[in-house]
Phi, psi and omega in degrees: 000152181280175179275009178297152179300147173292137181264112186245131173247120179262112182258133177225147178298318174073018184266316182301321181296334179277329189260336190239116183296326179297315179295320179298324176291321179292322187230073183297336176260013183085155176299322178296327176295321179291319177297315180298318179298318179297321178295315180297316183295325182277327188248347173053233184289354178287346185227155168236114191249132170237161175242158177211151182224165185303320188277357174285157174306132183056028181057023181073008185241062177288169175302321181295318180296314182292325175298329181264021181238125174273322181223132177248129172256149190223124172228125175212163182208295190261357185227033179305320184291343180276350177285124187291144177297329178297318179290322177298316178302318182295313179297316180303314180298320180290325176296313180299331180278350175130354178292135178285151180223125175248114181256130188240139172046242186288359169297352176301336182256011178292158178299320184291320182289316180296326177293316181292327181278326183077018180227179181286334182060027177280165186199178172265151180207159177202129181252077183224036173057047175290149166281134177246132172249121181258108185265133177278121178251356176224076187295343179275352183286140180302331180292337180269002184298128177073014184259131179293158181237103001266168163284132179253119176245111191296322180223132184195157171289139178278129166245132183225164178285146019269135176256114188275079176232160171297159175305125180297152172296321177217136174256114185263321182225147164234149180245149171237153187232167184303328182277000179098355182287156172234161185204140174282093193265351178218102189230140174251151177217157172234131178228122186059232177264003187263148175256137183233138173232128173256130180226121192277328184300138175140043176287150185293338185275359184227152185278042189296326183281003169261351183292124186299326181284324174297317177299322179297317179299313182297319178296316177301319181293324177300315179297316182295321187279350184298146180300142177253000179209173177301135183288135178200142178280133175303136185229152172287130183230129176279136182239119179287147173300137179090004182293337180235121180235131176268126180287152177098170184289147175271145179277000000 
């Protein structure tokens, strides 16, 4: 890959900020704005960041935008059903071709994540201002670089097991909560040529996307998920007999 900046698109549903004054106070630039700011602050000139939201034409995720995106981050909650299947198909195709995808918090129930996982992606939850401790279980993983053990989030929605996802390719973080629950909160997957990271901290009712350590994880994930080769969709290919010949005598 060249030394050009990584092209990052931060996608947000953008509905809570319009409907709920409390969320608007926490995130005056939108939750997507806070995520984008964290990526820019951590990665600087290494990235070129744009944002997109549900209410834009084609949800801001046109073919041109996705072609110009190395890594897409995704946050949604109350309007998963409003995301058009055409756009989901488009994002799915780009992930299989090598675009990175970072799915955050309630994005576990998005159309794109459930399609990529092939499961319900359901879980246990409680919105009662639990303290969350995010424990690093793979300290050598690039997504965990520079991250304290544990990350302490004073108030957060609880997500707990059982989390109906396939076994992750790599488990980077697990979280524990005030009520005793645990959760696989940082998981990687590979689909086609694309890298996917799911990271659970980030409910709309708490200022989690202003938390410096949460921002560090998301920025690390952006770098990790970036394509490492030219993007291309895996294809069925017919192979003629004799296409590969080894020179020299056969034993």
